[in-house]
C-alpha positions in Angstrom: -45.0 31.9 44.1 -44.0 32.0 40.5 -40.7 31.3 38.8 -40.4 32.8 35.2 -44.1 33.4 35.1 -45.0 29.9 35.9 -47.2 29.3 38.9 -45.9 26.5 41.1 -48.1 24.6 43.5 -47.0 24.3 47.2 -47.1 21.4 49.7 -47.1 21.1 53.3 -45.6 17.7 54.5 -46.0 16.2 57.9 -43.9 13.1 59.1 -45.2 11.2 62.0 -46.0 7.8 63.6 -49.4 6.4 64.2 -49.9 3.4 66.4 -51.3 0.4 64.3 -54.3 0.1 66.8 -55.2 3.8 66.1 -54.8 3.7 62.4 -58.4 3.3 61.4 -59.7 5.9 63.7 -56.8 8.2 62.5 -57.8 7.8 58.9 -61.4 8.6 59.6 -60.3 11.7 61.6 -57.9 12.7 58.8 -60.6 12.3 56.2 -63.0 14.5 58.2 -60.2 17.1 58.6 -59.6 17.1 54.7 -63.3 17.5 54.0 -63.7 20.4 56.4 -60.6 22.3 55.1 -61.8 21.9 51.5 -65.2 23.4 52.5 -63.4 26.7 53.3 -60.4 26.6 51.4 -60.9 24.9 47.9 -57.2 25.3 46.9 -56.3 22.1 48.5 -56.0 19.9 45.5 -55.0 16.6 47.1 -53.6 15.0 50.1 -51.3 11.9 50.0 -50.6 9.6 53.0 -47.7 7.2 52.5 -46.6 4.6 55.0 -42.9 3.7 55.0 -41.3 0.4 55.8 -40.0 1.8 59.1 -43.7 2.4 60.2 -43.7 6.1 59.7 -46.0 8.1 57.6 -45.7 11.3 55.4 -48.8 13.2 54.9 -48.3 15.7 52.1 -51.0 18.3 51.2 -50.9 20.0 47.8 -52.2 23.6 47.4 -52.7 25.5 44.2 -50.9 28.5 45.8 -48.9 29.6 48.8 -51.6 32.2 49.5 -54.3 29.4 49.8 -52.2 27.3 52.0 -51.2 30.2 54.3 -55.0 31.2 54.5 -55.9 27.6 55.6 -53.1 27.5 58.1 -54.1 30.8 59.6 -57.7 29.3 60.1 -56.3 26.0 61.7 -57.8 26.9 65.0 -61.2 26.9 63.5 -60.9 23.2 62.4 -61.8 21.0 65.5 -60.8 17.9 63.4 -57.1 19.0 63.5 -56.2 18.4 67.1 -58.5 15.3 67.0 -56.5 13.8 64.2 -53.1 14.9 65.3 -53.7 13.5 68.9 -53.3 10.1 67.3 -49.8 10.9 66.0 -46.3 11.2 67.6 -42.9 12.5 66.9 -44.3 14.9 64.2 -42.4 17.2 62.1 -43.5 19.5 59.2 -42.1 21.3 56.2 -43.4 23.4 53.5 -42.2 23.4 50.0 -42.8 24.4 46.3 -43.3 21.8 43.6 -40.7 22.2 41.0 -41.3 19.2 38.7 -44.2 16.8 38.5 -45.2 14.2 35.9 
């Protein structure tokens, strides 16, 4: 998407919980998923996992374009790592958005 001729990156942000005992395995599975996605969808520029004081996490994946993100989401069934990683999470929600300012 562009606004006034400026291409804006897009994000897909998940919020969920991971049991402390599962965190190490979750991180390994998440890293494997990110590597697999990048092999076929190089528009994934970075992924940021943040743990909040309440123990929940946000996992935000930044994409160069909405088209690249949409193509990866359409192919999600081809990534066996996705259900493996998400099996260790609970109470998940997801939102897509456009970056409007970044420093």
